[in-house]
C-alpha positions in Angstrom: -38.1 -1.1 17.2 -36.7 1.7 19.3 -35.7 1.0 22.9 -35.9 3.8 25.3 -32.7 3.3 27.1 -30.8 3.2 23.8 -32.8 5.9 22.0 -32.0 8.1 25.0 -28.3 7.5 24.5 -28.5 8.2 20.8 -30.2 11.5 21.4 -28.6 12.7 24.5 -26.8 16.0 24.4 -23.1 16.0 24.7 -22.3 16.2 28.6 -19.4 16.3 30.7 -19.4 12.5 31.2 -18.8 12.1 27.4 -15.6 14.1 27.8 -14.6 12.1 30.8 -15.0 8.9 28.9 -13.0 10.3 26.0 -10.1 11.2 28.4 -10.3 7.8 30.2 -10.3 5.8 27.1 -7.9 8.1 25.3 -5.2 7.8 28.0 -5.1 4.2 27.4 -4.2 4.9 23.7 -1.7 7.6 24.8 0.0 4.8 26.8 -0.3 2.5 23.8 1.3 4.8 21.4 4.0 5.8 23.7 5.0 2.2 24.5 4.9 1.1 21.0 6.8 3.9 19.4 9.4 4.9 22.1 11.4 1.8 21.1 12.1 3.6 17.9 13.9 6.2 19.7 16.3 4.0 21.6 16.8 1.0 19.4 20.0 2.4 17.9 21.4 3.0 21.4 20.7 -0.6 22.2 23.0 -1.5 19.2 25.8 0.9 20.4 25.6 -0.6 24.0 25.3 -4.2 23.4 26.9 -4.9 19.8 29.8 -2.6 20.0 32.9 -3.7 17.9 36.0 -1.6 18.6 37.5 -2.8 15.3 34.5 -1.5 13.2 34.5 1.9 11.6 30.8 2.0 12.3 29.0 2.2 15.7 27.5 -1.0 17.0 24.1 -1.9 15.3 21.4 -4.5 16.2 21.7 -7.4 13.7 18.6 -7.5 11.5 16.9 -10.4 13.3 17.5 -8.8 16.7 16.4 -5.4 15.4 13.1 -7.1 14.0 12.5 -8.8 17.3 13.1 -5.7 19.5 10.9 -3.4 17.3 8.3 -6.0 16.3 7.7 -8.3 19.2 5.2 -5.9 20.8 3.2 -5.9 17.5 2.9 -9.7 17.8 1.8 -9.5 21.4 -0.7 -6.7 20.2 -2.2 -9.0 17.6 -2.7 -11.7 20.1 -4.1 -9.4 22.9 -6.6 -7.8 20.4 -8.2 -11.3 19.6 -8.2 -12.6 23.1 -9.5 -9.5 24.9 -11.9 -8.6 22.1 -13.5 -12.0 22.5 -13.5 -11.7 26.3 -15.1 -8.2 25.9 -18.2 -9.7 24.3 -18.2 -12.7 26.5 -17.7 -11.2 30.0 -18.5 -7.6 29.3 -16.4 -4.4 28.4 -15.8 -3.2 32.0 -14.7 -6.6 33.5 -11.6 -6.9 31.2 -10.9 -3.3 30.7 -8.8 -3.0 33.9 -6.9 -6.2 33.2 -5.3 -4.5 30.0 -4.2 -1.5 32.1 -2.6 -3.6 34.7 -0.7 -5.6 32.2 0.5 -2.3 30.5 1.8 -0.9 33.8 3.7 -4.1 35.0 5.2 -4.9 31.6 6.3 -1.3 30.8 8.2 -1.2 34.2 9.7 -4.7 33.7 10.8 -3.7 30.2 12.9 -1.1 31.6 14.4 -3.4 34.3 15.5 -6.1 31.7 18.5 -7.5 33.2 21.1 -10.2 32.3 24.9 -11.0 32.4 25.0 -11.0 28.5 23.5 -9.1 25.7 21.5 -12.1 24.7 19.9 -12.1 28.2 19.0 -8.4 28.2 17.6 -8.5 24.7 15.7 -11.7 25.4 14.3 -10.4 28.6 13.2 -7.1 26.9 11.5 -8.9 24.1 9.8 -11.1 26.6 8.2 -8.3 28.5 7.5 -6.1 25.4 5.5 -9.1 24.0 3.2 -9.0 27.1 3.2 -5.3 27.1 1.8 -5.6 23.5 -0.6 -8.1 24.7 -2.2 -5.6 27.1 -2.0 -2.9 24.5 -3.8 -5.1 22.1 -6.8 -5.4 24.5 -7.2 -1.7 24.7 -8.0 -1.4 20.9 -11.3 -3.2 20.7 -12.4 -2.2 24.3 -11.7 1.4 24.2 -13.5 1.7 20.6 -16.4 -0.4 21.7 -16.9 1.4 25.0 -16.7 4.8 23.4 -19.1 4.0 20.6 -21.6 2.5 23.0 -21.6 5.5 25.3 -21.8 8.2 22.6 -24.8 9.8 20.9 -25.3 9.2 17.2 -24.6 12.8 16.1 -21.1 12.9 17.6 -20.2 9.2 17.8 -17.6 9.3 15.1 -16.0 12.4 16.5 -15.8 10.9 20.0 -14.2 7.6 18.8 -11.8 9.5 16.7 -10.8 11.7 19.6 -10.0 8.5 21.6 -7.8 7.4 18.9 -6.3 10.9 18.4 -4.6 10.4 21.7 -2.3 7.9 19.8 -0.9 11.1 18.1 -0.3 12.7 21.6 1.5 9.4 22.7 3.7 9.4 19.6 4.7 13.1 20.3 5.5 12.3 23.9 7.6 9.2 22.9 9.7 11.7 21.0 9.6 14.4 23.6 10.3 12.3 26.6 13.2 10.6 24.9 14.6 14.0 23.8 14.4 15.5 27.4 16.0 12.3 29.1 18.7 12.0 26.6 19.6 15.6 26.9 19.7 15.5 30.7 22.0 12.5 30.4 24.0 14.2 27.7 24.6 17.4 29.9 26.2 15.2 32.7 27.9 12.6 30.4 30.0 14.4 27.8 31.6 12.2 25.1 33.4 12.5 21.8 31.9 11.5 18.5 32.5 7.9 17.2 34.8 9.1 14.5 38.4 9.9 15.5 40.2 6.7 16.3 39.8 3.6 18.5 40.0 5.7 21.7 37.0 7.8 20.6 35.0 4.7 19.6 35.1 3.4 23.1 34.4 6.7 24.9 31.6 7.7 22.4 29.1 5.2 24.1 28.6 6.5 27.5 28.1 3.6 30.2 25.3 5.7 31.8 23.3 5.6 28.6 22.3 2.0 29.7 20.1 3.8 32.4 18.7 6.2 29.9 16.7 3.9 27.7 15.4 1.9 30.6 13.9 5.2 32.2 12.3 6.1 28.8 10.6 2.6 28.6 9.4 2.6 32.3 8.0 6.0 32.0 5.3 4.5 29.8 3.7 3.0 32.9 2.9 6.5 34.5 -0.3 7.5 32.3 -1.8 4.1 32.7 -1.3 4.3 36.6 -3.0 7.5 36.6 -5.9 6.3 34.6 -6.6 3.1 36.4 -8.9 4.4 39.2 -11.2 6.2 36.9 -11.4 3.4 34.4 -12.5 1.1 37.2 -15.3 3.7 38.1 -16.9 3.5 34.6 -20.1 1.5 34.6 -20.7 -1.3 32.1 -22.1 0.2 28.8 -25.8 0.3 28.6 -26.0 -1.5 25.3 -24.1 -4.5 26.7 -26.2 -4.7 29.7 -29.3 -4.3 27.8 -28.8 -6.2 24.6 -26.5 -9.0 25.8 -27.2 -9.4 29.5 -30.8 -8.6 28.8 -31.3 -6.3 31.9 -32.8 -3.1 30.6 -33.5 -1.9 34.0 -29.9 -2.1 35.3 -28.8 -0.5 32.0 -31.1 2.6 32.7 -29.8 2.8 36.3 -26.2 2.8 35.2 -26.7 5.5 32.5 -28.9 7.6 34.9 -26.1 7.8 37.3 -23.5 9.2 34.8 -25.7 11.1 32.2 -28.4 13.7 33.0 -31.1 12.0 31.0 -34.5 10.3 31.9 -34.4 6.7 30.7 -37.0 4.1 30.9 -36.4 0.3 30.7 -38.3 -1.7 27.9 -37.8 -5.3 29.1 -40.2 -6.9 26.6 -38.6 -5.3 23.5 -35.2 -6.1 24.8 -36.2 -9.8 25.0 -37.4 -9.8 21.4 -34.3 -8.1 20.1 -32.0 -10.5 22.0 -33.7 -13.4 20.6 -33.6 -12.1 17.1 -29.9 -11.3 17.3 -28.5 -14.5 18.9 -26.5 -15.6 15.7 -22.8 -16.3 16.2 -19.6 -15.1 14.3 -19.5 -18.2 12.0 -23.1 -18.4 11.2 -24.5 -17.8 7.7 -26.7 -15.1 9.0 -23.8 -13.1 10.3 -21.8 -13.3 7.0 -25.0 -12.6 4.9 -25.5 -9.5 7.1 -22.1 -8.2 7.9 -19.5 -10.5 6.0 -18.5 -7.8 3.4 -18.2 -5.1 6.1 -15.9 -7.4 8.0 -13.7 -8.2 5.0 -13.6 -4.5 4.2 -12.6 -3.3 7.8 -9.9 -6.2 8.0 -8.4 -5.6 4.5 -8.2 -1.8 4.8 -6.7 -1.8 8.2 -4.0 -4.6 7.1 -3.1 -2.5 4.0 -3.0 0.8 5.9 -0.8 -0.6 8.7 1.9 -2.0 6.3 2.4 1.6 5.2 1.9 3.4 8.5 4.2 1.2 10.6 6.8 1.0 7.8 7.1 4.8 8.0 7.2 5.1 11.7 9.6 2.2 12.2 12.1 3.3 9.5 12.0 7.0 10.6 15.5 6.6 12.0 16.7 5.4 8.6 15.1 8.2 6.6 16.0 11.1 9.0 19.6 11.3 7.9 18.5 11.5 4.3 16.2 14.5 5.2 19.0 16.3 7.0 17.4 16.0 10.4 20.1 14.1 12.2 23.8 13.8 11.8 25.6 10.6 10.5 26.0 8.0 13.3 29.8 8.4 13.2 29.7 12.1 13.8 27.9 11.9 17.1 28.1 10.0 20.4 25.5 7.5 21.6 23.4 9.9 23.7 23.6 12.7 21.1 22.3 10.2 18.5 19.3 9.4 20.6 18.7 13.1 21.2 18.7 13.8 17.5 16.5 10.9 16.5 13.9 11.7 19.2 14.0 15.5 18.1 13.3 14.4 14.6 10.5 12.1 15.7 9.0 14.9 17.8 9.1 17.5 14.9 7.5 15.0 12.3 4.8 13.8 14.8 4.0 17.5 15.9 3.9 18.9 12.3 2.8 15.9 10.2 1.1 13.3 12.5 -0.7 15.2 15.2 -2.8 17.6 13.1 -4.2 14.8 10.9 -5.9 13.0 13.9 -7.7 16.2 15.0 -8.8 17.1 11.4 -10.5 13.8 11.5 -12.2 14.5 14.9 -13.5 17.9 13.5 -14.5 16.8 10.0 -15.7 13.1 10.4 -19.3 14.0 11.2 -19.5 16.4 8.2 -17.5 14.5 5.5 -18.3 11.0 6.8 -15.9 8.0 7.2 -16.0 6.9 3.7 -14.9 10.1 2.0 -12.0 10.6 4.6 -10.8 7.1 4.1 -10.8 7.1 0.4 -9.1 10.6 0.2 -6.5 9.6 2.8 -5.5 6.3 1.0 -5.3 8.1 -2.4 -3.1 11.0 -1.1 -0.9 8.5 0.8 -0.3 6.8 -2.4 0.3 9.8 -4.5 2.9 11.2 -2.0 4.8 7.9 -1.5 4.9 7.4 -5.1 6.5 10.7 -5.6 9.0 10.0 -2.9 9.9 6.7 -4.4 10.4 8.0 -7.9 12.3 11.2 -7.0 14.1 9.8 -3.9 17.6 10.7 -5.0 16.8 14.2 -6.1 14.8 14.9 -2.9 17.5 13.3 -0.7 20.4 15.3 -2.2 18.9 18.5 -3.7 15.6 19.2 -2.0 15.6 18.0 1.5 13.0 20.4 2.8 10.5 19.2 -0.1 11.4 15.7 1.2 10.2 16.6 4.7 7.1 18.3 3.4 6.2 15.2 1.5 7.0 12.8 4.2 5.0 15.0 6.7 2.0 15.2 4.3 2.0 11.3 4.1 1.5 11.2 7.8 -1.1 13.8 7.8 -3.3 12.0 5.3 -2.8 8.8 7.0 -4.3 10.2 10.1 -6.8 12.5 8.4 -7.7 9.4 6.6 -7.5 5.6 7.1 -5.5 5.5 10.2 -8.4 7.0 12.0 -11.4 5.7 10.1 -10.2 2.0 10.1 -10.4 2.4 14.0 -13.8 4.0 13.9 -15.7 1.9 11.5 -15.5 -1.6 13.1 -16.8 0.0 16.4 -20.0 1.0 14.5 -20.8 -1.6 11.9 -21.2 -4.7 13.8 -24.0 -6.0 16.3 -23.5 -5.5 20.2 -23.0 -9.3 20.7 -20.0 -9.3 18.3 -18.8 -5.7 18.3 -15.7 -6.1 20.3 -14.8 -9.5 18.6 -15.2 -7.9 14.9 -13.2 -4.8 16.0 -10.5 -7.1 17.4 -10.4 -9.1 14.1 -10.1 -6.0 12.1 -7.4 -4.4 14.5 -5.5 -7.8 14.5 -5.5 -7.7 10.8 -4.0 -4.3 11.0 -1.2 -5.6 13.3 -0.5 -8.4 10.8 0.1 -5.5 8.4 2.2 -3.8 11.0 4.3 -6.9 11.2 4.8 -7.0 7.4 6.1 -3.3 7.9 8.3 -4.2 10.9 9.7 -7.5 9.7 9.5 -7.0 6.1 10.0 -3.4 5.1 12.1 -2.8 8.2 14.6 -5.6 7.2 14.6 -4.4 3.5 15.5 -0.9 4.5 17.8 -1.5 7.3 21.0 -1.1 5.3 19.8 2.4 4.1 20.3 1.5 0.4 18.8 4.2 -1.8 17.5 1.7 -4.3 15.9 -0.3 -1.6 14.1 2.6 0.0 13.0 3.6 -3.4 11.4 0.4 -4.1 9.9 0.1 -0.6 8.2 3.5 -1.1 6.7 2.3 -4.4 5.4 -0.9 -2.9 3.8 1.1 -0.1 2.2 3.4 -2.6 0.7 0.3 -4.3 -0.7 -1.1 -1.0 -2.3 2.3 -0.3 -4.2 2.1 -3.6 -5.4 -1.4 -2.8 -6.8 0.0 0.5 -8.5 2.7 -1.6 -10.3 -0.1 -3.6 -11.1 -2.2 -0.7 -12.8 0.9 1.1 -15.7 0.4 -1.2 -16.6 -2.9 0.8 -17.5 -0.8 4.0 -20.8 1.2 4.6 -21.1 4.8 5.6 -22.3 5.0 9.3 -22.6 8.8 9.8 -25.7 10.0 11.7 -27.3 6.5 12.3 -27.7 4.6 15.5 -25.7 1.5 16.2 -28.8 -0.6 16.2 -30.0 0.7 12.9 -26.5 0.2 11.3 -26.2 -3.3 12.5 -29.8 -4.3 12.0 -30.4 -5.1 15.6 -33.5 -3.0 15.9 -35.2 -5.1 13.2 -34.8 -2.5 10.5 -33.2 -5.1 8.1 -36.1 -7.4 8.7 -38.5 -4.7 8.3 -37.0 -3.8 5.1 -37.0 -7.3 3.9 -40.6 -7.7 4.9 -41.6 -4.5 3.1 -39.6 -5.8 0.0 -41.3 -9.2 0.1 -44.7 -7.6 0.6 -44.1 -5.5 -2.4 -43.0 -8.4 -4.5 -46.1 -10.3 -3.4 -48.4 -7.4 -4.3 -46.7 -6.9 -7.6 -47.2 -10.7 -8.3 -50.9 -10.5 -7.3 -51.4 -7.4 -9.6 -49.6 -9.1 -12.5 -51.8 -12.2 -12.1 -54.9 -10.1 -12.0 -54.0 -8.2 -15.1 -53.4 -11.4 -16.9 -56.8 -12.9 -16.0 -58.5 -9.7 -17.1 -56.6 -9.7 -20.4 -57.6 -13.3 -20.9 -61.2 -12.6 -20.3 -61.1 -9.7 -22.8 -59.4 -11.8 -25.4 -62.1 -14.5 -25.0 
């Protein structure tokens, strides 16, 4: 049952508004990635500033529980925000809650940098409070951006468009390293200091007092892209699929899309009423689980397993960089120099390993399909992590450049693989009424995996022990192989309309009716044959 307004969207040629929508939704993901990953660049600086011990031969370091809180609290907020805003996106509409997430990101990014207090507990506590709510706003952007882009796109390029939105995460990660590198370099030029090593006098002077401003500026700059995006986000109309299939107003959906896309659209109000009545089942109904249960289990488990590995790698970069020779030992540099070197290493890895993978997915997702890209990505990540785990000591001591290549390839196949496809698939597999909610459940499962990485793997490798890093890499290789297996629960969506994929257009019912009719015809034919045989035998 084709509906004119939705059929027109599925078959519309790629237009300027599609590009605009990618940029508007993508800037949200740029902000998301910047805010979540810039903390990696400055977390060691927080340890030097607030946990300095002049008697220690090592620079100040965040205690494990504090480090987990600073790096992981935004992930808890993200998980919560995904579930809340994902549900609201289906109940109130995509557009109504889309602006709220951006406002939260702007306010909390600024407040994270303003974190004040008369003690280190107060500063860290305030920072964690605002980063939780920053994560809450970021969480809402996941299901809403994916759902909006999938519902705007045509069926031939939908996967590439959604992947392009997500690819802005790679740009955000690059800028998290780049901005931290530039800001720390500027501060370094005006705040010279000796390295930590060299006696008690050097230990005190190696942490520049003005470094306390540096990390705050880096965090607050995360608000800038969100501010620039707000006006254009508010100008976007509600998606035609929500207006038509959930609100039931085909005329308004046709008018909205006619204003932004150069297409002729007619409203099919009678058909819309029939489809709306036929797809009124809820998330917890047996009908939903019979139709979409395996897909939801597949999207949730694969995202959970992927993010254990992906966030473990990102959040523990600062511990692996010394082994790769990209940064000096902490005692050999001052505080701002350590931030600069960590940021530079983040930037290089993101530019050469992380960034290309995202755009390989954009270019190949409509050729290879989501299923193949996800399978190959999980498999290759598992292979590279296993090699790093087994040969860690050799790579660390004797072949650092090979270490860097393997580490970069792991990121490449994460992004030209499950890190992109786990974002795309939940935006396509589920019905309009529950699309944002199901994407939120899948994404929240991913953030649960990210917390395993942040609180589990992060704590396990915090000491930098060789044996622990080896074991962690082998465990991550195993989780990737589990992701490979659970990928078989999801369905390929390439080249099909959202209504065909979810069965909202009645295609599932038509298939079932045809199947039942065929069985009935076969049954009648069998009975007739038996009667004829009986007659002949008599």
